[in-house]
N, CA, C and O atoms as a MOPAC input file, in Angstrom:
PM7 MOZYME 1SCF
protein

 N     61.22600 1    31.25400 1    -7.41600 1
 C     61.16800 1    32.27100 1    -6.42500 1
 C     59.63300 1    32.68700 1    -5.78300 1
 O     58.59500 1    32.93300 1    -6.39800 1
 N     59.88200 1    32.67200 1    -4.37000 1
 C     58.43300 1    32.97900 1    -3.91000 1
 C     58.84100 1    34.76300 1    -3.91400 1
 O     59.82800 1    35.48000 1    -3.75700 1
 N     56.99600 1    34.91800 1    -4.27700 1
 C     57.03800 1    36.15100 1    -4.28300 1
 C     56.19800 1    36.48200 1    -3.29700 1
 O     55.49700 1    35.58000 1    -2.83800 1
 N     56.05200 1    38.13200 1    -2.63500 1
 C     55.51000 1    38.24200 1    -1.31700 1
 C     55.16000 1    39.95800 1    -2.08300 1
 O     55.48900 1    40.34100 1    -3.20500 1
 N     54.38600 1    40.73500 1    -0.98900 1
 C     54.10200 1    41.80100 1    -0.72500 1
 C     53.96100 1    42.33800 1     0.72100 1
 O     53.97300 1    41.54800 1     1.66500 1
 N     53.82800 1    43.67000 1     0.90400 1
 C     53.68900 1    44.45600 1     2.32100 1
 C     52.74900 1    45.16800 1     2.31700 1
 O     52.56400 1    45.87400 1     1.32600 1
 N     51.82900 1    45.22000 1     3.44100 1
 C     50.67800 1    46.19600 1     3.46700 1
 C     51.09800 1    47.07800 1     5.01600 1
 O     51.40900 1    46.82900 1     6.18100 1
 N     50.91600 1    47.96600 1     4.31800 1
 C     51.58900 1    48.60300 1     5.95700 1
 C     50.40100 1    49.40700 1     6.50700 1
 O     49.60200 1    49.84100 1     5.67700 1
 N     50.16200 1    49.69200 1     7.99400 1
 C     48.54100 1    50.70200 1     8.03100 1
 C     49.70800 1    51.99000 1     8.81100 1
 O     50.25900 1    52.03400 1     9.91100 1
 N     49.70900 1    53.18000 1     7.27200 1
 C     50.42400 1    54.27100 1     7.29600 1
 C     49.57100 1    54.67300 1     8.62000 1
 O     50.27200 1    54.54500 1     9.62400 1
 N     49.04000 1    54.85400 1     8.73400 1
 C     48.53000 1    55.93100 1    10.45400 1
 C     49.03800 1    55.45700 1    11.64900 1
 O     48.69800 1    56.14600 1    12.61100 1
 N     49.77700 1    54.45800 1    11.91700 1
 C     50.41500 1    54.06500 1    12.92900 1
 C     51.45200 1    53.88200 1    12.63100 1
 O     51.95300 1    53.40300 1    13.64900 1
 N     52.58700 1    53.95400 1    11.49900 1
 C     53.59900 1    53.88300 1    11.61300 1
 C     54.29400 1    55.10300 1    11.73000 1
 O     54.06700 1    56.08300 1    11.02100 1
 N     55.18300 1    55.04500 1    12.66800 1
 C     56.03100 1    56.14600 1    13.32100 1
 C     57.57300 1    56.22200 1    12.45500 1
 O     58.45800 1    56.93400 1    12.93000 1
 N     57.81500 1    55.46400 1    11.20200 1
 C     58.84000 1    56.00100 1    10.80500 1
 C     60.01700 1    55.32200 1    11.48800 1
 O     61.00300 1    55.90100 1    11.03300 1
 N     60.37300 1    54.50100 1    12.24400 1
 C     61.58300 1    54.36400 1    12.60700 1
 C     62.36600 1    53.34600 1    12.01400 1
 O     62.87400 1    52.50700 1    12.75700 1
 N     62.56400 1    53.28100 1    10.65400 1
 C     63.20100 1    52.59900 1    10.18900 1
 C     63.96600 1    51.21000 1    10.16300 1
 O     64.88700 1    50.71500 1     9.51400 1
 N     62.93500 1    50.74600 1    11.42700 1
 C     63.74600 1    48.99100 1    11.99100 1
 C     63.66300 1    47.94000 1    10.60400 1
 O     64.53500 1    47.13500 1    10.27700 1
 N     62.29100 1    48.20700 1     9.86200 1
 C     61.71800 1    47.23000 1     8.70400 1
 C     62.53900 1    47.34000 1     7.40200 1
 O     62.67700 1    46.43100 1     6.58400 1
 N     63.16100 1    48.80200 1     7.30900 1
 C     63.89200 1    49.08700 1     6.17600 1
 C     65.29900 1    48.37600 1     6.27000 1
 O     65.83400 1    47.88600 1     5.27500 1
 N     65.92700 1    48.34800 1     7.67100 1
 C     67.05600 1    47.94300 1     8.29900 1
 C     66.92300 1    46.51100 1     8.22300 1
 O     67.96400 1    45.85400 1     8.19500 1
 N     65.51000 1    45.75800 1     8.17400 1
 C     65.54600 1    44.88400 1     7.93100 1
 C     65.45600 1    43.55700 1     7.22100 1
 O     65.41300 1    42.35600 1     7.48800 1
 N     65.44800 1    44.60300 1     5.88400 1
 C     64.63500 1    43.68500 1     4.48200 1
 C     65.88200 1    43.48500 1     4.01800 1
 O     66.70000 1    44.39200 1     3.87000 1
 N     66.10500 1    42.16700 1     3.74000 1
 C     67.49300 1    41.81000 1     3.19700 1
 C     67.33100 1    41.95200 1     1.44400 1
 O     68.29200 1    41.59300 1     0.76300 1
 N     66.09000 1    42.48400 1     0.76500 1
 C     65.96300 1    42.80700 1    -0.46600 1
 C     66.06100 1    44.25200 1    -0.61400 1
 O     66.46100 1    44.72700 1    -1.67700 1
 N     65.58000 1    45.31600 1     0.80700 1
 C     65.75200 1    46.53800 1     0.28800 1
 C     64.72600 1    46.96200 1    -0.58800 1
 O     64.79500 1    47.65500 1    -1.60400 1
 N     63.75200 1    46.42400 1    -0.01700 1
 C     62.51800 1    46.36800 1    -0.46400 1
 C     61.65100 1    48.05300 1    -0.52100 1
 O     61.15500 1    48.76700 1    -1.39200 1
 N     61.87600 1    48.10400 1     1.12800 1
 C     61.26000 1    49.17100 1     1.43400 1
 C     62.10800 1    50.62400 1     1.90700 1
 O     63.24700 1    50.70100 1     2.36800 1
 N     61.11200 1    51.74700 1     1.61400 1
 C     61.97800 1    53.06200 1     2.02500 1
 C     60.88400 1    53.84800 1     2.57600 1
 O     59.69400 1    53.53200 1     2.54300 1
 N     61.52100 1    55.17500 1     3.22000 1
 C     60.37300 1    56.15900 1     3.81500 1
 C     59.40100 1    57.09800 1     3.03300 1
 O     59.96300 1    57.91000 1     2.29800 1
 N     58.47300 1    57.11700 1     3.05600 1
 C     57.75700 1    57.73600 1     1.83500 1
 C     58.31700 1    59.13600 1     2.48500 1
 O     58.96500 1    59.46300 1     3.47900 1
 N     57.42900 1    60.05800 1     0.86100 1
 C     58.39000 1    61.45200 1     1.11000 1
 C     56.96200 1    61.99200 1     1.71600 1
 O     56.96200 1    63.07700 1     2.29600 1
 N     56.00300 1    61.40100 1     1.61400 1
 C     54.62200 1    61.78500 1     2.36400 1
 C     54.45800 1    61.61500 1     3.82000 1
 O     55.01500 1    60.64000 1     4.32300 1
 N     53.71800 1    62.48100 1     4.64400 1
 C     53.87200 1    62.33700 1     6.18000 1
 C     52.02600 1    61.82400 1     6.91700 1
 O     50.95600 1    62.40400 1     6.73100 1
 N     52.23500 1    60.93000 1     7.50000 1
 C     50.88400 1    60.89600 1     8.37500 1
 C     50.14500 1    61.30400 1     8.52300 1
 O     50.17200 1    62.30600 1     7.80900 1
 N     49.04900 1    61.26800 1     9.19100 1
 C     48.40100 1    62.58900 1    10.31800 1
 C     48.80000 1    62.66300 1    11.62800 1
 O     48.28300 1    63.41600 1    12.45400 1
 N     49.82100 1    61.80900 1    11.87300 1
 C     50.87500 1    61.84600 1    13.21800 1
 C     51.61700 1    62.55100 1    13.11000 1
 O     52.18700 1    62.86200 1    14.15600 1
 N     52.26700 1    63.52400 1    11.28500 1
 C     53.41200 1    63.77900 1    11.04800 1
 C     54.50900 1    63.20700 1    10.98700 1
 O     55.63800 1    63.67900 1    11.11800 1
 N     54.07700 1    61.86100 1    10.72300 1
 C     55.88100 1    60.62900 1    10.88700 1
 C     55.95000 1    60.60100 1     9.24900 1
 O     54.89000 1    60.39500 1     8.65800 1
 N     56.84500 1    60.74800 1     8.68100 1
 C     57.26100 1    59.96800 1     7.29900 1
 C     56.57500 1    58.53900 1     7.54200 1
 O     56.50400 1    58.37400 1     8.76000 1
 N     56.11100 1    57.58500 1     6.94000 1
 C     55.84300 1    56.29900 1     6.56800 1
 C     56.72400 1    55.30900 1     5.72000 1
 O     57.40100 1    55.57800 1     4.72700 1
 N     56.56200 1    54.17100 1     6.31400 1
 C     57.19400 1    53.20100 1     5.36700 1
 C     56.46900 1    52.85000 1     4.44100 1
 O     55.26000 1    52.66700 1     4.58800 1
 N     57.28800 1    52.65300 1     2.98700 1
 C     56.52700 1    51.77300 1     2.12600 1
 C     57.37300 1    50.70200 1     1.19400 1
 O     58.53200 1    50.36100 1     1.43300 1
 N     56.63100 1    50.27400 1     0.16900 1
 C     57.17100 1    49.34800 1    -0.40200 1
 C     58.23900 1    50.28500 1    -1.98900 1
 O     57.51500 1    50.65900 1    -2.91200 1
 N     59.28200 1    50.47200 1    -2.09700 1
 C     59.66700 1    50.96700 1    -2.74100 1
 C     59.75500 1    50.26400 1    -4.20900 1
 O     59.41900 1    50.86200 1    -5.23100 1
 N     60.21400 1    49.00800 1    -4.19800 1
 C     60.70500 1    47.94400 1    -4.83000 1
 C     59.36600 1    47.28600 1    -4.95000 1
 O     58.38800 1    47.56000 1    -4.25300 1
 N     59.43500 1    46.07900 1    -6.23100 1
 C     58.74100 1    45.32600 1    -6.64900 1
 C     59.42400 1    43.85300 1    -6.33200 1
 O     59.12100 1    42.88100 1    -7.02500 1
 N     60.29300 1    43.76100 1    -5.32300 1
 C     61.32100 1    42.70500 1    -5.54700 1
 C     60.90000 1    41.94500 1    -4.23200 1
 O     61.76800 1    41.07800 1    -4.13700 1
 N     59.94500 1    41.78200 1    -3.05000 1
 C     59.67300 1    41.22800 1    -1.67400 1
 C     59.60700 1    39.83200 1    -2.20500 1
 O     59.13400 1    39.37800 1    -3.24700 1
 N     60.25600 1    39.25000 1    -1.12700 1
 C     59.94200 1    37.68100 1    -1.10500 1
 C     59.08300 1    37.14400 1    -0.16100 1
 O     58.78900 1    35.95200 1    -0.07800 1
 N     58.71300 1    37.98100 1     0.50200 1
 C     57.32300 1    37.30800 1     1.80900 1
 C     58.32200 1    37.20000 1     2.77700 1
 O     57.61400 1    37.04900 1     3.77300 1
 N     59.65300 1    37.16600 1     3.24500 1
 C     60.04700 1    36.90800 1     4.41100 1
 C     59.86200 1    36.78600 1     5.67700 1
 O     60.14600 1    35.87100 1     6.45000 1
 N     59.08800 1    38.33200 1     5.91000 1
 C     58.41800 1    38.74700 1     6.89600 1
 C     59.34500 1    39.26600 1     8.18100 1
 O     58.91300 1    39.43600 1     9.32100 1
 N     60.55200 1    39.45200 1     7.79300 1
 C     61.68700 1    40.10000 1     8.72700 1
 C     60.69100 1    41.10300 1     8.96000 1
 O     59.80800 1    40.87700 1     9.78700 1
 N     60.74500 1    42.64800 1     8.06000 1
 C     60.07000 1    43.62100 1     8.58900 1
 C     58.90600 1    43.30100 1     9.84300 1
 O     58.90500 1    43.71400 1    11.00300 1
 N     57.89000 1    42.37100 1     9.11100 1
 C     56.82000 1    42.29200 1    10.52900 1
 C     57.32700 1    42.27800 1    11.60100 1
 O     57.22100 1    43.25300 1    12.34500 1
 N     58.01000 1    41.16600 1    11.95600 1
 C     58.99000 1    40.34500 1    13.11600 1
 C     59.72500 1    42.09400 1    13.81000 1
 O     59.92500 1    42.08100 1    15.02500 1
 N     59.96900 1    43.03000 1    13.29000 1
 C     60.58100 1    43.99100 1    14.10900 1
 C     59.74900 1    44.98900 1    13.91400 1
 O     60.28600 1    46.07600 1    14.13000 1
 N     58.46100 1    45.05700 1    13.53400 1
 C     57.90800 1    46.52800 1    13.87800 1
 C     57.55000 1    46.57200 1    15.11600 1
 O     56.83500 1    45.78700 1    15.74000 1
 N     58.17100 1    47.70000 1    15.51800 1
 C     57.42100 1    47.81900 1    17.51600 1
 C     55.84700 1    47.77600 1    17.62100 1
 O     55.14100 1    47.32600 1    18.52300 1
 N     55.46700 1    48.45400 1    16.28000 1
 C     53.90000 1    48.50700 1    16.63100 1
 C     52.80600 1    47.77500 1    15.55600 1
 O     51.78400 1    48.24700 1    15.06000 1
 N     53.33500 1    46.62700 1    15.41700 1
 C     52.50900 1    45.62200 1    14.41600 1
 C     51.95200 1    46.17900 1    13.36800 1
 O     51.00100 1    45.59600 1    12.84700 1
 N     52.41700 1    47.41700 1    12.83400 1
 C     52.09000 1    47.99200 1    11.44900 1
 C     52.34700 1    47.47500 1    10.05000 1
 O     52.24300 1    48.07300 1     8.97900 1
 N     52.70900 1    46.21700 1    10.30600 1
 C     52.81700 1    45.63200 1     8.56600 1
 C     52.65800 1    44.41300 1     8.69800 1
 O     53.12100 1    43.74800 1     9.62400 1
 N     51.85000 1    43.91300 1     7.59700 1
 C     51.22600 1    42.84700 1     7.04100 1
 C     52.32700 1    42.09900 1     6.04000 1
 O     53.10600 1    42.88100 1     5.49400 1
 N     52.45400 1    41.00900 1     5.80000 1
 C     52.95700 1    40.61700 1     4.71600 1
 C     52.43000 1    39.58500 1     4.21100 1
 O     51.94900 1    38.78200 1     5.01000 1
 N     52.37300 1    39.35800 1     3.13500 1
 C     51.62100 1    38.67600 1     2.12000 1
 C     52.35400 1    37.79100 1     1.09800 1
 O     53.15500 1    38.25300 1     0.28600 1
 N     51.98900 1    36.32500 1     1.20000 1
 C     53.05300 1    35.40800 1     0.06400 1
 C     51.99300 1    34.90900 1    -0.64000 1
 O     50.78400 1    35.13300 1    -0.57300 1
 N     52.75800 1    34.08800 1    -1.42800 1
 C     52.53800 1    33.57700 1    -2.54800 1
 C     52.61100 1    31.88700 1    -2.12200 1
 O     53.75500 1    31.44600 1    -2.23600 1
 N     51.73100 1    31.02200 1    -1.72000 1
 C     51.63200 1    29.96700 1    -1.64600 1
 C     52.31400 1    28.99800 1    -2.42600 1
 O     52.20800 1    29.01600 1    -3.65300 1
 N     53.06900 1    28.07600 1    -1.78000 1
 C     54.20300 1    27.87300 1    -2.88300 1
 C     53.59200 1    26.82000 1    -4.16500 1
 O     54.05500 1    26.65200 1    -5.29200 1
 N     52.37300 1    26.19600 1    -3.51400 1
 C     51.31300 1    25.44200 1    -4.91500 1
 C     50.70700 1    26.42000 1    -5.39600 1
 O     50.17800 1    25.92200 1    -6.39000 1
 N     50.34600 1    27.75900 1    -5.36200 1
 C     50.45200 1    28.50900 1    -6.45300 1
 C     51.33300 1    28.98800 1    -7.35500 1
 O     51.17300 1    29.64300 1    -8.38400 1
 N     52.61300 1    28.41700 1    -6.62800 1
 C     53.81000 1    28.81600 1    -7.70600 1
 C     53.82200 1    27.70500 1    -9.07200 1
 O     54.35600 1    27.73100 1   -10.18100 1
 N     53.45900 1    27.30900 1    -8.77400 1
 C     53.30100 1    25.62700 1    -9.59300 1
 C     52.25500 1    25.84200 1   -10.34000 1
 O     52.30900 1    25.50600 1   -11.52300 1
 N     51.13200 1    26.42000 1    -9.83300 1
 C     49.35800 1    26.40600 1   -10.48900 1
 C     49.46200 1    27.58900 1   -11.37600 1
 O     49.95700 1    27.62600 1   -12.50300 1
 N     48.93200 1    28.52800 1   -10.71300 1
 C     48.62400 1    30.33900 1   -11.46500 1
 C     49.42400 1    31.23100 1   -10.97700 1
 O     49.72600 1    32.19300 1   -11.68400 1
 N     49.92500 1    31.10800 1    -9.70000 1
 C     50.56000 1    32.05800 1    -9.12800 1
 C     50.03000 1    33.65800 1    -8.69900 1
 O     50.68600 1    34.67300 1    -8.46600 1
 N     48.22600 1    33.35100 1    -8.70700 1
 C     47.66700 1    34.03900 1    -8.36200 1
 C     46.74300 1    34.67300 1    -6.85200 1
 O     46.21300 1    35.74000 1    -6.54100 1
 N     46.92100 1    33.43200 1    -6.26200 1
 C     46.39300 1    33.43000 1    -4.67800 1
 C     47.45400 1    33.97600 1    -4.32700 1
 O     48.52800 1    34.11900 1    -4.91100 1
 N     47.02800 1    34.33300 1    -3.15000 1
 C     48.37400 1    34.81700 1    -1.92600 1
 C     47.67300 1    34.31800 1    -0.33900 1
 O     46.44800 1    34.38500 1    -0.24000 1
 N     48.51100 1    33.81700 1     0.89300 1
 C     48.16700 1    33.97900 1     1.72300 1
 C     48.48200 1    34.98000 1     2.59300 1
 O     49.34700 1    35.81300 1     2.32200 1
 N     47.60400 1    34.97800 1     4.04100 1
 C     48.22700 1    36.79000 1     5.11000 1
 C     49.38500 1    35.31100 1     5.99900 1
 O     49.29300 1    34.15100 1     6.40200 1
 N     50.43400 1    36.50500 1     5.86700 1
 C     51.45800 1    35.79600 1     7.17800 1
 C     51.62500 1    37.17500 1     8.18200 1
 O     51.77700 1    38.34300 1     7.82200 1
 N     51.55400 1    36.70800 1     9.35200 1
 C     51.42000 1    37.72700 1    10.20300 1
 C     52.50500 1    37.36600 1    11.46200 1
 O     52.61600 1    38.13200 1    12.41900 1

């Protein structure tokens, strides 16, 4: 199984929830905290991200960066990651 993780630019996220709806793994949710703009921001709530990049594709503010393990790392150590935008 391919593993991924997501990084959010919290201060530009407006909490539109498009990424949450787009995630087939249901890995994302809204934080109970708010950013400096007064919005609840999206965050990774489950450790089951596959790095599919659906969330980053639908984000209107480009606030999401997805990192995915390369296929070669799965066969070796599994510790490397590549950035997918």
